[in-house]
C-alpha positions, 0 to 999 in steps of 0.5 A: 805596300806596292800601292805606295811604291806606285803612288811615289812613282806617280808623284815623280811623273807628275812633277810633284817633286824630283826626289822622295823617300817615305818610311812607315812604322806600325806597331813599333816596326818599319813596315815600309820604306821606299822612294826614288831617293837613296835611303841615306839621302838627307832632306832639308826638313824645313819646319819639321825642325820645329818638332824634331829639334825645338819642341823635342828640346823644350820637352826634354828640358822641361822634364829635367826641370831645367825650364818652366814652359809657363815662364815668360820668355823674358826670364830666359831672354831679357832683351825679348820685346814680346810679352809671352811665355815659352808655351805661348810660343810653342802653341803659336798664340804669342801674337808674333807675326808669321814671318819677317824677312830678316835675310833681306837686310843681310843680303843688302848689307853683307853681299860678301856672304854670297861670294864663292868662296864666301867672305864675311863674319857669319858669327857677327851677322848671326848675332845681328839677326838675333838682335832683330828677332828679339826686337820683333814686337807682337801684332796682336794680344797673346791668345787672341788667335793662333797664327803660325809663327816662324818668329816664335820658334826662332825665339824658342831656339835662342832660348833653348841655347841660352838655357843649355849654355851651348849652341842649338845644333850642339844641344840637338846632337847631344840631347836628341840625335845621339840618344835616339841614334839619329843621323839628323844634323844642322849644317853650319854654312861656316863649316862648309859641310859636303853636300853630296848626300843632300837633296837639292831644293833650289838654285837661287839665294835668297829664294824667290818669294813663297806664294803670298810673300810677293813684294814683301822684300827687295834685295839682290839675288845670287846663285846658291849652293846645293847642300845649304838650308833652303830657308833664307832666315836660317841661312843668315843664321849660319844654318842653325835656327829654331824654325828650320835648318835640320837635315835628316833621312826618312829613317831618322824622321820615322825613328823620331816619330816612334820615340814620341809614340814610345813615350821618350818625348813627353809634352809638359802640356800634353798632346791635346789641342790648345783649348785656350785659343779660338779655332786653334788646331795646335798642340804643344809644338805640333799640329793636329789634323784640321777639321777641313781637308787635313794634310794627313787625309780624312781618316788619319788620327780619327781612330780613337780619343788620342787622335794624331799629331804632326807637322809639315815642312815647306820644302815638301816634308812631313811627319804624322803620328797616329797615336791610337793606331801606333802609326808613324808616317814620314814623307820627305820630298823636295817639292820646291825644286820645281818652284815655290809655287808648285803646291801639288804636294797639298793634294799628294800628301793626303792621298799618300796617307790614305794609301798607307791606311788602305795598305795596312787595313787599319 
């Protein structure tokens, strides 16, 4: 496994990231853990939150008979505008937009949130943002195409909280983190948790636009604080959202992946690709390796019929699970620390997964 150490060091020297930690589990055991970040370092998982929290909770609620994923979202959230089922949201086929900068209006109307120490009523701001999310209309018919949508998972997070009768962060802790022995948690800004063990992802709030988002909003910027969620929509939701907001160690992410392999998490729709939506690579709440230049490399998930499922996070995180090889790879980095335009992780990530397969001889 020394090749993995060398590759992680190379990523550091090439400024792919400033911090990284990786865990590889094979055959039910941890066979590798390394990186320059300490083992207890918490990374902002960004969209890996979608699988570890939102998808996991949907699966657990469905297994307990507490939710029907084929039911319309409006049966849970009557004020929702979009006419899609919970499963449509999980498969990213709801027709909702990929992204809406809800945070920009908050930044203009509530600058007191950015004070040091912060002011304002975060609960009231959160409630206002949720109303805007519920009022977001679809851009295309359900099932017309697979468009990866943060908005859909924001709605799923609110639906889970409504069904459970508790805030999403509490439901995650009780239903996922505690049973699996995970240290992973959401970090509510209103509680001002210490950030000593959190890997930094940026200094400005709101963050600069990601590539392709230039010109989509206009609002002031302030200095941010380490330990706060990177995603600005999650930030104005007090750090608790269905699409982003979870902080975890690499060991946490690897342990969650093992729980999927072990059958602790069972999808109500199975883990096969969506057969309904044209050209979709999505499965229930997860992604699968794309046919062209997959982020997990060309061999991962190609061993047998069950293939692989996984998910990426904007901050430079990922979880991939090869179901046939019984292999889990959790790779956590903070690639955005060098700017959102730093996309070297796109080349690094498949190289790392290829190196894992080489090291294991599988």
